[in-house]
PDB file of N, CA, C and O in Angstrom:
ATOM      1  N   MET A   1      19.555  60.790 -70.405  1.00  0.00           N
ATOM      2  CA  MET A   1      19.309  59.738 -69.427  1.00  0.00           C
ATOM      3  C   MET A   1      18.743  58.510 -70.138  1.00  0.00           C
ATOM      4  O   MET A   1      17.789  58.625 -70.907  1.00  0.00           O
ATOM      5  N   SER A   2      19.306  57.373 -69.893  1.00  0.00           N
ATOM      6  CA  SER A   2      18.858  56.132 -70.512  1.00  0.00           C
ATOM      7  C   SER A   2      17.608  55.594 -69.825  1.00  0.00           C
ATOM      8  O   SER A   2      17.405  55.767 -68.623  1.00  0.00           O
ATOM      9  N   LYS A   3      16.774  54.931 -70.637  1.00  0.00           N
ATOM     10  CA  LYS A   3      15.596  54.238 -70.133  1.00  0.00           C
ATOM     11  C   LYS A   3      15.733  52.777 -70.540  1.00  0.00           C
ATOM     12  O   LYS A   3      16.367  52.454 -71.545  1.00  0.00           O
ATOM     13  N   TYR A   4      15.136  51.911 -69.752  1.00  0.00           N
ATOM     14  CA  TYR A   4      15.218  50.481 -70.023  1.00  0.00           C
ATOM     15  C   TYR A   4      13.824  49.907 -70.209  1.00  0.00           C
ATOM     16  O   TYR A   4      12.889  50.237 -69.479  1.00  0.00           O
ATOM     17  N   TYR A   5      13.711  49.038 -71.206  1.00  0.00           N
ATOM     18  CA  TYR A   5      12.454  48.377 -71.515  1.00  0.00           C
ATOM     19  C   TYR A   5      12.673  46.874 -71.561  1.00  0.00           C
ATOM     20  O   TYR A   5      13.771  46.398 -71.849  1.00  0.00           O
ATOM     21  N   ILE A   6      11.624  46.147 -71.276  1.00  0.00           N
ATOM     22  CA  ILE A   6      11.628  44.689 -71.355  1.00  0.00           C
ATOM     23  C   ILE A   6      10.624  44.286 -72.428  1.00  0.00           C
ATOM     24  O   ILE A   6       9.492  44.769 -72.454  1.00  0.00           O
ATOM     25  N   TYR A   7      11.061  43.392 -73.311  1.00  0.00           N
ATOM     26  CA  TYR A   7      10.152  42.813 -74.297  1.00  0.00           C
ATOM     27  C   TYR A   7      10.075  41.317 -74.044  1.00  0.00           C
ATOM     28  O   TYR A   7      11.094  40.628 -74.057  1.00  0.00           O
ATOM     29  N   GLN A   8       8.870  40.814 -73.815  1.00  0.00           N
ATOM     30  CA  GLN A   8       8.635  39.382 -73.628  1.00  0.00           C
ATOM     31  C   GLN A   8       7.840  38.880 -74.829  1.00  0.00           C
ATOM     32  O   GLN A   8       6.688  39.271 -75.016  1.00  0.00           O
ATOM     33  N   PRO A   9       8.453  38.005 -75.654  1.00  0.00           N
ATOM     34  CA  PRO A   9       7.758  37.522 -76.848  1.00  0.00           C
ATOM     35  C   PRO A   9       6.670  36.495 -76.555  1.00  0.00           C
ATOM     36  O   PRO A   9       5.773  36.277 -77.370  1.00  0.00           O
ATOM     37  N   ARG A  10       6.758  35.873 -75.395  1.00  0.00           N
ATOM     38  CA  ARG A  10       5.746  34.895 -74.972  1.00  0.00           C
ATOM     39  C   ARG A  10       5.447  35.134 -73.506  1.00  0.00           C
ATOM     40  O   ARG A  10       6.179  35.856 -72.827  1.00  0.00           O
ATOM     41  N   ASN A  11       4.414  34.554 -73.033  1.00  0.00           N
ATOM     42  CA  ASN A  11       4.037  34.698 -71.632  1.00  0.00           C
ATOM     43  C   ASN A  11       4.846  33.714 -70.791  1.00  0.00           C
ATOM     44  O   ASN A  11       4.307  32.766 -70.220  1.00  0.00           O
ATOM     45  N   PHE A  12       6.160  33.966 -70.731  1.00  0.00           N
ATOM     46  CA  PHE A  12       7.082  33.093 -70.028  1.00  0.00           C
ATOM     47  C   PHE A  12       8.003  34.007 -69.220  1.00  0.00           C
ATOM     48  O   PHE A  12       8.828  34.716 -69.797  1.00  0.00           O
ATOM     49  N   GLY A  13       7.873  33.998 -67.915  1.00  0.00           N
ATOM     50  CA  GLY A  13       8.476  34.980 -67.030  1.00  0.00           C
ATOM     51  C   GLY A  13       9.951  35.274 -67.185  1.00  0.00           C
ATOM     52  O   GLY A  13      10.355  36.432 -67.079  1.00  0.00           O
ATOM     53  N   ASN A  14      10.775  34.258 -67.436  1.00  0.00           N
ATOM     54  CA  ASN A  14      12.212  34.525 -67.500  1.00  0.00           C
ATOM     55  C   ASN A  14      12.743  34.543 -68.933  1.00  0.00           C
ATOM     56  O   ASN A  14      13.950  34.422 -69.140  1.00  0.00           O
ATOM     57  N   GLU A  15      11.870  34.692 -69.916  1.00  0.00           N
ATOM     58  CA  GLU A  15      12.301  34.830 -71.307  1.00  0.00           C
ATOM     59  C   GLU A  15      11.973  36.250 -71.758  1.00  0.00           C
ATOM     60  O   GLU A  15      10.818  36.577 -72.030  1.00  0.00           O
ATOM     61  N   TYR A  16      13.002  37.085 -71.832  1.00  0.00           N
ATOM     62  CA  TYR A  16      12.782  38.469 -72.234  1.00  0.00           C
ATOM     63  C   TYR A  16      14.068  39.068 -72.777  1.00  0.00           C
ATOM     64  O   TYR A  16      15.162  38.541 -72.578  1.00  0.00           O
ATOM     65  N   THR A  17      13.901  40.179 -73.465  1.00  0.00           N
ATOM     66  CA  THR A  17      15.028  40.947 -73.974  1.00  0.00           C
ATOM     67  C   THR A  17      14.997  42.316 -73.311  1.00  0.00           C
ATOM     68  O   THR A  17      13.955  42.970 -73.269  1.00  0.00           O
ATOM     69  N   THR A  18      16.132  42.741 -72.800  1.00  0.00           N
ATOM     70  CA  THR A  18      16.258  44.064 -72.216  1.00  0.00           C
ATOM     71  C   THR A  18      16.788  45.005 -73.284  1.00  0.00           C
ATOM     72  O   THR A  18      17.759  44.692 -73.972  1.00  0.00           O
ATOM     73  N   ILE A  19      16.145  46.160 -73.418  1.00  0.00           N
ATOM     74  CA  ILE A  19      16.515  47.140 -74.434  1.00  0.00           C
ATOM     75  C   ILE A  19      16.787  48.464 -73.747  1.00  0.00           C
ATOM     76  O   ILE A  19      16.000  48.914 -72.914  1.00  0.00           O
ATOM     77  N   VAL A  20      17.910  49.090 -74.098  1.00  0.00           N
ATOM     78  CA  VAL A  20      18.238  50.406 -73.563  1.00  0.00           C
ATOM     79  C   VAL A  20      17.884  51.453 -74.626  1.00  0.00           C
ATOM     80  O   VAL A  20      18.202  51.300 -75.805  1.00  0.00           O
ATOM     81  N   VAL A  21      17.218  52.517 -74.175  1.00  0.00           N
ATOM     82  CA  VAL A  21      16.792  53.606 -75.050  1.00  0.00           C
ATOM     83  C   VAL A  21      17.522  54.862 -74.590  1.00  0.00           C
ATOM     84  O   VAL A  21      17.466  55.238 -73.419  1.00  0.00           O
ATOM     85  N   HIS A  22      18.214  55.511 -75.542  1.00  0.00           N
ATOM     86  CA  HIS A  22      19.047  56.659 -75.179  1.00  0.00           C
ATOM     87  C   HIS A  22      18.409  58.016 -75.437  1.00  0.00           C
ATOM     88  O   HIS A  22      18.808  59.004 -74.821  1.00  0.00           O
ATOM     89  N   ASP A  23      17.430  58.089 -76.327  1.00  0.00           N
ATOM     90  CA  ASP A  23      16.843  59.398 -76.636  1.00  0.00           C
ATOM     91  C   ASP A  23      15.401  59.247 -77.106  1.00  0.00           C
ATOM     92  O   ASP A  23      14.890  58.138 -77.263  1.00  0.00           O
ATOM     93  N   ALA A  24      14.761  60.393 -77.325  1.00  0.00           N
ATOM     94  CA  ALA A  24      13.340  60.401 -77.704  1.00  0.00           C
ATOM     95  C   ALA A  24      13.094  59.721 -79.047  1.00  0.00           C
ATOM     96  O   ALA A  24      12.062  59.075 -79.226  1.00  0.00           O
ATOM     97  N   GLU A  25      14.009  59.851 -79.982  1.00  0.00           N
ATOM     98  CA  GLU A  25      13.846  59.230 -81.297  1.00  0.00           C
ATOM     99  C   GLU A  25      13.873  57.698 -81.172  1.00  0.00           C
ATOM    100  O   GLU A  25      13.049  57.013 -81.778  1.00  0.00           O
ATOM    101  N   GLU A  26      14.803  57.170 -80.401  1.00  0.00           N
ATOM    102  CA  GLU A  26      14.839  55.719 -80.189  1.00  0.00           C
ATOM    103  C   GLU A  26      13.569  55.243 -79.485  1.00  0.00           C
ATOM    104  O   GLU A  26      13.023  54.192 -79.820  1.00  0.00           O
ATOM    105  N   GLU A  27      13.108  56.015 -78.519  1.00  0.00           N
ATOM    106  CA  GLU A  27      11.887  55.646 -77.807  1.00  0.00           C
ATOM    107  C   GLU A  27      10.685  55.637 -78.759  1.00  0.00           C
ATOM    108  O   GLU A  27       9.832  54.753 -78.681  1.00  0.00           O
ATOM    109  N   ARG A  28      10.626  56.609 -79.641  1.00  0.00           N
ATOM    110  CA  ARG A  28       9.551  56.653 -80.629  1.00  0.00           C
ATOM    111  C   ARG A  28       9.596  55.417 -81.520  1.00  0.00           C
ATOM    112  O   ARG A  28       8.566  54.794 -81.775  1.00  0.00           O
ATOM    113  N   ARG A  29      10.806  55.058 -82.001  1.00  0.00           N
ATOM    114  CA  ARG A  29      10.957  53.911 -82.894  1.00  0.00           C
ATOM    115  C   ARG A  29      10.557  52.597 -82.228  1.00  0.00           C
ATOM    116  O   ARG A  29       9.862  51.780 -82.832  1.00  0.00           O
ATOM    117  N   ILE A  30      10.991  52.393 -80.997  1.00  0.00           N
ATOM    118  CA  ILE A  30      10.692  51.124 -80.330  1.00  0.00           C
ATOM    119  C   ILE A  30       9.201  51.032 -79.984  1.00  0.00           C
ATOM    120  O   ILE A  30       8.609  49.957 -80.080  1.00  0.00           O
ATOM    121  N   ASN A  31       8.601  52.140 -79.585  1.00  0.00           N
ATOM    122  CA  ASN A  31       7.165  52.137 -79.301  1.00  0.00           C
ATOM    123  C   ASN A  31       6.356  51.943 -80.579  1.00  0.00           C
ATOM    124  O   ASN A  31       5.347  51.238 -80.573  1.00  0.00           O
ATOM    125  N   GLU A  32       6.786  52.554 -81.660  1.00  0.00           N
ATOM    126  CA  GLU A  32       6.119  52.375 -82.954  1.00  0.00           C
ATOM    127  C   GLU A  32       6.203  50.916 -83.396  1.00  0.00           C
ATOM    128  O   GLU A  32       5.225  50.350 -83.885  1.00  0.00           O
ATOM    129  N   TRP A  33       7.375  50.316 -83.221  1.00  0.00           N
ATOM    130  CA  TRP A  33       7.536  48.897 -83.556  1.00  0.00           C
ATOM    131  C   TRP A  33       6.527  48.047 -82.787  1.00  0.00           C
ATOM    132  O   TRP A  33       5.838  47.212 -83.373  1.00  0.00           O
ATOM    133  N   TYR A  34       6.442  48.261 -81.473  1.00  0.00           N
ATOM    134  CA  TYR A  34       5.532  47.450 -80.667  1.00  0.00           C
ATOM    135  C   TYR A  34       4.073  47.714 -81.034  1.00  0.00           C
ATOM    136  O   TYR A  34       3.271  46.783 -81.106  1.00  0.00           O
ATOM    137  N   ASP A  35       3.733  48.967 -81.263  1.00  0.00           N
ATOM    138  CA  ASP A  35       2.363  49.304 -81.629  1.00  0.00           C
ATOM    139  C   ASP A  35       1.958  48.678 -82.962  1.00  0.00           C
ATOM    140  O   ASP A  35       0.775  48.421 -83.185  1.00  0.00           O
ATOM    141  N   ASN A  36       2.922  48.429 -83.850  1.00  0.00           N
ATOM    142  CA  ASN A  36       2.633  47.878 -85.166  1.00  0.00           C
ATOM    143  C   ASN A  36       2.756  46.363 -85.262  1.00  0.00           C
ATOM    144  O   ASN A  36       2.624  45.812 -86.354  1.00  0.00           O
ATOM    145  N   LEU A  37       3.005  45.673 -84.151  1.00  0.00           N
ATOM    146  CA  LEU A  37       3.036  44.212 -84.182  1.00  0.00           C
ATOM    147  C   LEU A  37       1.676  43.689 -84.638  1.00  0.00           C
ATOM    148  O   LEU A  37       0.642  44.271 -84.309  1.00  0.00           O
ATOM    149  N   ASN A  38       1.678  42.609 -85.384  1.00  0.00           N
ATOM    150  CA  ASN A  38       0.417  42.026 -85.852  1.00  0.00           C
ATOM    151  C   ASN A  38      -0.462  41.565 -84.705  1.00  0.00           C
ATOM    152  O   ASN A  38      -1.687  41.660 -84.778  1.00  0.00           O
ATOM    153  N   SER A  39       0.149  41.074 -83.664  1.00  0.00           N
ATOM    154  CA  SER A  39      -0.611  40.577 -82.522  1.00  0.00           C
ATOM    155  C   SER A  39       0.176  40.863 -81.252  1.00  0.00           C
ATOM    156  O   SER A  39       1.394  40.689 -81.211  1.00  0.00           O
ATOM    157  N   HIS A  40      -0.527  41.299 -80.225  1.00  0.00           N
ATOM    158  CA  HIS A  40       0.113  41.497 -78.922  1.00  0.00           C
ATOM    159  C   HIS A  40      -0.196  40.341 -77.984  1.00  0.00           C
ATOM    160  O   HIS A  40       0.234  40.334 -76.830  1.00  0.00           O
ATOM    161  N   GLU A  41      -0.941  39.366 -78.484  1.00  0.00           N
ATOM    162  CA  GLU A  41      -1.340  38.239 -77.643  1.00  0.00           C
ATOM    163  C   GLU A  41      -0.119  37.487 -77.124  1.00  0.00           C
ATOM    164  O   GLU A  41       0.697  36.992 -77.902  1.00  0.00           O
ATOM    165  N   GLY A  42      -0.008  37.408 -75.814  1.00  0.00           N
ATOM    166  CA  GLY A  42       1.104  36.701 -75.197  1.00  0.00           C
ATOM    167  C   GLY A  42       2.401  37.502 -75.142  1.00  0.00           C
ATOM    168  O   GLY A  42       3.385  37.042 -74.564  1.00  0.00           O
ATOM    169  N   LYS A  43       2.414  38.676 -75.729  1.00  0.00           N
ATOM    170  CA  LYS A  43       3.623  39.514 -75.749  1.00  0.00           C
ATOM    171  C   LYS A  43       3.442  40.670 -74.771  1.00  0.00           C
ATOM    172  O   LYS A  43       2.322  41.099 -74.496  1.00  0.00           O
ATOM    173  N   SER A  44       4.557  41.162 -74.253  1.00  0.00           N
ATOM    174  CA  SER A  44       4.476  42.359 -73.427  1.00  0.00           C
ATOM    175  C   SER A  44       5.723  43.208 -73.639  1.00  0.00           C
ATOM    176  O   SER A  44       6.797  42.701 -73.961  1.00  0.00           O
ATOM    177  N   PHE A  45       5.554  44.494 -73.453  1.00  0.00           N
ATOM    178  CA  PHE A  45       6.619  45.471 -73.621  1.00  0.00           C
ATOM    179  C   PHE A  45       6.387  46.553 -72.585  1.00  0.00           C
ATOM    180  O   PHE A  45       5.347  47.212 -72.590  1.00  0.00           O
ATOM    181  N   TYR A  46       7.353  46.740 -71.694  1.00  0.00           N
ATOM    182  CA  TYR A  46       7.149  47.701 -70.622  1.00  0.00           C
ATOM    183  C   TYR A  46       8.481  48.267 -70.143  1.00  0.00           C
ATOM    184  O   TYR A  46       9.539  47.662 -70.311  1.00  0.00           O
ATOM    185  N   ARG A  47       8.391  49.433 -69.547  1.00  0.00           N
ATOM    186  CA  ARG A  47       9.570  50.105 -69.014  1.00  0.00           C
ATOM    187  C   ARG A  47       9.871  49.588 -67.618  1.00  0.00           C
ATOM    188  O   ARG A  47       8.961  49.299 -66.840  1.00  0.00           O
ATOM    189  N   VAL A  48      11.170  49.472 -67.304  1.00  0.00           N
ATOM    190  CA  VAL A  48      11.602  49.087 -65.964  1.00  0.00           C
ATOM    191  C   VAL A  48      12.569  50.130 -65.429  1.00  0.00           C
ATOM    192  O   VAL A  48      13.242  50.824 -66.191  1.00  0.00           O
ATOM    193  N   THR A  49      12.626  50.227 -64.127  1.00  0.00           N
ATOM    194  CA  THR A  49      13.563  51.147 -63.492  1.00  0.00           C
ATOM    195  C   THR A  49      14.939  50.485 -63.381  1.00  0.00           C
ATOM    196  O   THR A  49      15.076  49.278 -63.575  1.00  0.00           O
ATOM    197  N   VAL A  50      15.933  51.276 -63.073  1.00  0.00           N
ATOM    198  CA  VAL A  50      17.280  50.736 -62.869  1.00  0.00           C
ATOM    199  C   VAL A  50      17.268  49.769 -61.689  1.00  0.00           C
ATOM    200  O   VAL A  50      17.930  48.732 -61.726  1.00  0.00           O
ATOM    201  N   LYS A  51      16.531  50.099 -60.663  1.00  0.00           N
ATOM    202  CA  LYS A  51      16.424  49.203 -59.505  1.00  0.00           C
ATOM    203  C   LYS A  51      15.826  47.857 -59.910  1.00  0.00           C
ATOM    204  O   LYS A  51      16.341  46.808 -59.521  1.00  0.00           O
ATOM    205  N   GLU A  52      14.752  47.881 -60.682  1.00  0.00           N
ATOM    206  CA  GLU A  52      14.142  46.633 -61.149  1.00  0.00           C
ATOM    207  C   GLU A  52      15.112  45.843 -62.019  1.00  0.00           C
ATOM    208  O   GLU A  52      15.180  44.617 -61.930  1.00  0.00           O
ATOM    209  N   LEU A  53      15.857  46.549 -62.854  1.00  0.00           N
ATOM    210  CA  LEU A  53      16.836  45.891 -63.717  1.00  0.00           C
ATOM    211  C   LEU A  53      17.918  45.206 -62.885  1.00  0.00           C
ATOM    212  O   LEU A  53      18.319  44.083 -63.191  1.00  0.00           O
ATOM    213  N   ARG A  54      18.384  45.867 -61.848  1.00  0.00           N
ATOM    214  CA  ARG A  54      19.385  45.259 -60.959  1.00  0.00           C
ATOM    215  C   ARG A  54      18.834  44.007 -60.283  1.00  0.00           C
ATOM    216  O   ARG A  54      19.548  43.017 -60.120  1.00  0.00           O
ATOM    217  N   GLU A  55      17.566  44.055 -59.891  1.00  0.00           N
ATOM    218  CA  GLU A  55      16.935  42.883 -59.283  1.00  0.00           C
ATOM    219  C   GLU A  55      16.831  41.743 -60.291  1.00  0.00           C
ATOM    220  O   GLU A  55      16.992  40.577 -59.930  1.00  0.00           O
ATOM    221  N   MET A  56      16.563  42.073 -61.552  1.00  0.00           N
ATOM    222  CA  MET A  56      16.490  41.058 -62.607  1.00  0.00           C
ATOM    223  C   MET A  56      17.858  40.423 -62.832  1.00  0.00           C
ATOM    224  O   MET A  56      17.958  39.213 -63.038  1.00  0.00           O
ATOM    225  N   VAL A  57      18.910  41.237 -62.794  1.00  0.00           N
ATOM    226  CA  VAL A  57      20.271  40.710 -62.930  1.00  0.00           C
ATOM    227  C   VAL A  57      20.558  39.737 -61.796  1.00  0.00           C
ATOM    228  O   VAL A  57      21.094  38.653 -62.026  1.00  0.00           O
ATOM    229  N   SER A  58      20.208  40.116 -60.587  1.00  0.00           N
ATOM    230  CA  SER A  58      20.432  39.253 -59.428  1.00  0.00           C
ATOM    231  C   SER A  58      19.652  37.944 -59.556  1.00  0.00           C
ATOM    232  O   SER A  58      20.189  36.874 -59.270  1.00  0.00           O
ATOM    233  N   SER A  59      18.408  38.021 -59.980  1.00  0.00           N
ATOM    234  CA  SER A  59      17.586  36.811 -60.151  1.00  0.00           C
ATOM    235  C   SER A  59      18.167  35.887 -61.206  1.00  0.00           C
ATOM    236  O   SER A  59      18.181  34.668 -61.034  1.00  0.00           O
ATOM    237  N   GLU A  60      18.649  36.469 -62.303  1.00  0.00           N
ATOM    238  CA  GLU A  60      19.222  35.651 -63.373  1.00  0.00           C
ATOM    239  C   GLU A  60      20.519  34.979 -62.912  1.00  0.00           C
ATOM    240  O   GLU A  60      20.758  33.813 -63.226  1.00  0.00           O
ATOM    241  N   LYS A  61      21.353  35.707 -62.171  1.00  0.00           N
ATOM    242  CA  LYS A  61      22.590  35.105 -61.645  1.00  0.00           C
ATOM    243  C   LYS A  61      22.261  33.950 -60.707  1.00  0.00           C
ATOM    244  O   LYS A  61      22.920  32.911 -60.743  1.00  0.00           O
ATOM    245  N   HIS A  62      21.252  34.128 -59.873  1.00  0.00           N
ATOM    246  CA  HIS A  62      20.836  33.068 -58.959  1.00  0.00           C
ATOM    247  C   HIS A  62      20.345  31.854 -59.743  1.00  0.00           C
ATOM    248  O   HIS A  62      20.708  30.721 -59.428  1.00  0.00           O
ATOM    249  N   ALA A  63      19.524  32.088 -60.761  1.00  0.00           N
ATOM    250  CA  ALA A  63      19.004  30.980 -61.573  1.00  0.00           C
ATOM    251  C   ALA A  63      20.130  30.244 -62.293  1.00  0.00           C
ATOM    252  O   ALA A  63      20.110  29.016 -62.385  1.00  0.00           O
ATOM    253  N   ARG A  64      21.105  30.983 -62.800  1.00  0.00           N
ATOM    254  CA  ARG A  64      22.218  30.326 -63.506  1.00  0.00           C
ATOM    255  C   ARG A  64      23.035  29.456 -62.573  1.00  0.00           C
ATOM    256  O   ARG A  64      23.643  28.476 -63.002  1.00  0.00           O
ATOM    257  N   LYS A  65      23.049  29.811 -61.297  1.00  0.00           N
ATOM    258  CA  LYS A  65      23.817  29.034 -60.331  1.00  0.00           C
ATOM    259  C   LYS A  65      23.020  27.858 -59.771  1.00  0.00           C
ATOM    260  O   LYS A  65      23.560  26.765 -59.602  1.00  0.00           O
ATOM    261  N   TYR A  66      21.723  28.081 -59.481  1.00  0.00           N
ATOM    262  CA  TYR A  66      20.955  27.077 -58.753  1.00  0.00           C
ATOM    263  C   TYR A  66      19.816  26.421 -59.537  1.00  0.00           C
ATOM    264  O   TYR A  66      19.309  25.380 -59.120  1.00  0.00           O
ATOM    265  N   ASP A  67      19.415  26.998 -60.641  1.00  0.00           N
ATOM    266  CA  ASP A  67      18.264  26.471 -61.381  1.00  0.00           C
ATOM    267  C   ASP A  67      18.497  26.653 -62.877  1.00  0.00           C
ATOM    268  O   ASP A  67      17.760  27.377 -63.545  1.00  0.00           O
ATOM    269  N   GLN A  68      19.520  25.995 -63.391  1.00  0.00           N
ATOM    270  CA  GLN A  68      19.989  26.225 -64.754  1.00  0.00           C
ATOM    271  C   GLN A  68      18.944  25.942 -65.832  1.00  0.00           C
ATOM    272  O   GLN A  68      19.019  26.522 -66.915  1.00  0.00           O
ATOM    273  N   ALA A  69      17.997  25.089 -65.572  1.00  0.00           N
ATOM    274  CA  ALA A  69      16.962  24.796 -66.568  1.00  0.00           C
ATOM    275  C   ALA A  69      16.098  26.017 -66.857  1.00  0.00           C
ATOM    276  O   ALA A  69      15.482  26.106 -67.919  1.00  0.00           O
ATOM    277  N   PHE A  70      16.052  26.952 -65.921  1.00  0.00           N
ATOM    278  CA  PHE A  70      15.232  28.151 -66.081  1.00  0.00           C
ATOM    279  C   PHE A  70      16.074  29.416 -66.203  1.00  0.00           C
ATOM    280  O   PHE A  70      15.632  30.499 -65.820  1.00  0.00           O
ATOM    281  N   SER A  71      17.273  29.281 -66.730  1.00  0.00           N
ATOM    282  CA  SER A  71      18.132  30.451 -66.881  1.00  0.00           C
ATOM    283  C   SER A  71      18.623  30.562 -68.316  1.00  0.00           C
ATOM    284  O   SER A  71      18.481  29.638 -69.118  1.00  0.00           O
ATOM    285  N   GLY A  72      19.203  31.714 -68.617  1.00  0.00           N
ATOM    286  CA  GLY A  72      19.817  31.904 -69.922  1.00  0.00           C
ATOM    287  C   GLY A  72      18.880  32.366 -71.018  1.00  0.00           C
ATOM    288  O   GLY A  72      19.274  32.396 -72.184  1.00  0.00           O
ATOM    289  N   TYR A  73      17.661  32.726 -70.682  1.00  0.00           N
ATOM    290  CA  TYR A  73      16.691  33.167 -71.681  1.00  0.00           C
ATOM    291  C   TYR A  73      16.470  34.676 -71.658  1.00  0.00           C
ATOM    292  O   TYR A  73      15.515  35.179 -72.250  1.00  0.00           O
ATOM    293  N   CYS A  74      17.346  35.385 -70.982  1.00  0.00           N
ATOM    294  CA  CYS A  74      17.191  36.833 -70.870  1.00  0.00           C
ATOM    295  C   CYS A  74      18.562  37.500 -70.791  1.00  0.00           C
ATOM    296  O   CYS A  74      19.583  36.826 -70.650  1.00  0.00           O
ATOM    297  N   ASN A  75      18.574  38.812 -70.881  1.00  0.00           N
ATOM    298  CA  ASN A  75      19.834  39.545 -70.912  1.00  0.00           C
ATOM    299  C   ASN A  75      19.819  40.789 -70.015  1.00  0.00           C
ATOM    300  O   ASN A  75      20.188  41.865 -70.486  1.00  0.00           O
ATOM    301  N   PRO A  76      19.413  40.692 -68.758  1.00  0.00           N
ATOM    302  CA  PRO A  76      19.308  41.903 -67.949  1.00  0.00           C
ATOM    303  C   PRO A  76      20.634  42.607 -67.705  1.00  0.00           C
ATOM    304  O   PRO A  76      20.656  43.818 -67.481  1.00  0.00           O
ATOM    305  N   ASN A  77      21.733  41.877 -67.745  1.00  0.00           N
ATOM    306  CA  ASN A  77      23.033  42.505 -67.484  1.00  0.00           C
ATOM    307  C   ASN A  77      23.697  43.032 -68.751  1.00  0.00           C
ATOM    308  O   ASN A  77      24.777  43.620 -68.681  1.00  0.00           O
ATOM    309  N   ASP A  78      23.068  42.832 -69.908  1.00  0.00           N
ATOM    310  CA  ASP A  78      23.651  43.288 -71.175  1.00  0.00           C
ATOM    311  C   ASP A  78      22.540  43.763 -72.121  1.00  0.00           C
ATOM    312  O   ASP A  78      22.254  43.101 -73.119  1.00  0.00           O
ATOM    313  N   PRO A  79      21.915  44.904 -71.813  1.00  0.00           N
ATOM    314  CA  PRO A  79      20.802  45.378 -72.631  1.00  0.00           C
ATOM    315  C   PRO A  79      21.219  45.643 -74.083  1.00  0.00           C
ATOM    316  O   PRO A  79      22.324  46.113 -74.353  1.00  0.00           O
ATOM    317  N   MET A  80      20.313  45.332 -75.000  1.00  0.00           N
ATOM    318  CA  MET A  80      20.532  45.617 -76.418  1.00  0.00           C
ATOM    319  C   MET A  80      20.163  47.072 -76.686  1.00  0.00           C
ATOM    320  O   MET A  80      19.316  47.644 -76.000  1.00  0.00           O
ATOM    321  N   THR A  81      20.805  47.665 -77.688  1.00  0.00           N
ATOM    322  CA  THR A  81      20.369  48.986 -78.126  1.00  0.00           C
ATOM    323  C   THR A  81      19.130  48.812 -78.996  1.00  0.00           C
ATOM    324  O   THR A  81      18.802  47.698 -79.404  1.00  0.00           O
ATOM    325  N   VAL A  82      18.455  49.899 -79.274  1.00  0.00           N
ATOM    326  CA  VAL A  82      17.278  49.846 -80.136  1.00  0.00           C
ATOM    327  C   VAL A  82      17.668  49.311 -81.514  1.00  0.00           C
ATOM    328  O   VAL A  82      16.961  48.471 -82.071  1.00  0.00           O
ATOM    329  N   ASP A  83      18.780  49.785 -82.067  1.00  0.00           N
ATOM    330  CA  ASP A  83      19.231  49.302 -83.381  1.00  0.00           C
ATOM    331  C   ASP A  83      19.569  47.817 -83.352  1.00  0.00           C
ATOM    332  O   ASP A  83      19.216  47.088 -84.279  1.00  0.00           O
ATOM    333  N   GLU A  84      20.239  47.364 -82.315  1.00  0.00           N
ATOM    334  CA  GLU A  84      20.572  45.936 -82.201  1.00  0.00           C
ATOM    335  C   GLU A  84      19.311  45.087 -82.175  1.00  0.00           C
ATOM    336  O   GLU A  84      19.276  43.999 -82.750  1.00  0.00           O
ATOM    337  N   PHE A  85      18.289  45.578 -81.515  1.00  0.00           N
ATOM    338  CA  PHE A  85      17.046  44.829 -81.404  1.00  0.00           C
ATOM    339  C   PHE A  85      16.224  44.870 -82.679  1.00  0.00           C
ATOM    340  O   PHE A  85      15.739  43.837 -83.141  1.00  0.00           O
ATOM    341  N   LEU A  86      16.063  46.061 -83.253  1.00  0.00           N
ATOM    342  CA  LEU A  86      15.160  46.214 -84.390  1.00  0.00           C
ATOM    343  C   LEU A  86      15.737  45.775 -85.730  1.00  0.00           C
ATOM    344  O   LEU A  86      15.097  45.005 -86.446  1.00  0.00           O
ATOM    345  N   ILE A  87      16.911  46.238 -86.080  1.00  0.00           N
ATOM    346  CA  ILE A  87      17.416  46.064 -87.433  1.00  0.00           C
ATOM    347  C   ILE A  87      17.931  44.644 -87.719  1.00  0.00           C
ATOM    348  O   ILE A  87      17.482  44.047 -88.698  1.00  0.00           O
ATOM    349  N   PRO A  88      18.834  44.076 -86.934  1.00  0.00           N
ATOM    350  CA  PRO A  88      19.334  42.732 -87.278  1.00  0.00           C
ATOM    351  C   PRO A  88      18.247  41.668 -87.276  1.00  0.00           C
ATOM    352  O   PRO A  88      18.336  40.689 -88.017  1.00  0.00           O
ATOM    353  N   ASN A  89      17.227  41.849 -86.455  1.00  0.00           N
ATOM    354  CA  ASN A  89      16.165  40.854 -86.359  1.00  0.00           C
ATOM    355  C   ASN A  89      15.007  41.158 -87.305  1.00  0.00           C
ATOM    356  O   ASN A  89      13.967  40.504 -87.243  1.00  0.00           O
ATOM    357  N   ASP A  90      15.182  42.143 -88.174  1.00  0.00           N
ATOM    358  CA  ASP A  90      14.116  42.548 -89.090  1.00  0.00           C
ATOM    359  C   ASP A  90      12.816  42.814 -88.340  1.00  0.00           C
ATOM    360  O   ASP A  90      11.725  42.537 -88.837  1.00  0.00           O
ATOM    361  N   ASN A  91      12.956  43.349 -87.153  1.00  0.00           N
ATOM    362  CA  ASN A  91      11.769  43.643 -86.352  1.00  0.00           C
ATOM    363  C   ASN A  91      11.147  44.983 -86.713  1.00  0.00           C
ATOM    364  O   ASN A  91      10.010  45.261 -86.332  1.00  0.00           O
ATOM    365  N   TYR A  92      11.874  45.810 -87.438  1.00  0.00           N
ATOM    366  CA  TYR A  92      11.361  47.155 -87.703  1.00  0.00           C
ATOM    367  C   TYR A  92      10.933  47.287 -89.123  1.00  0.00           C
ATOM    368  O   TYR A  92      10.472  48.353 -89.532  1.00  0.00           O
TER     369      TYR A  92
END
């Protein structure tokens, strides 16, 4: 069963990365990465439900249509894998 997490690099509500976790090893790696950040100030990392994720997709679609200045800073409809998030960005 997949789990979904949100990582916000700054305290900015609509700027986040959605990450899908497929197994316990990936969950361990992503949690270890977050625990080892130099600073958590202004950053957040938390699990979301599928229902919450669907609501985020809906909010982002609405923003892209009606409030474009505040859209496009997140990926709720296309979650990254743990490897996509950690390795290419040298986050791990």
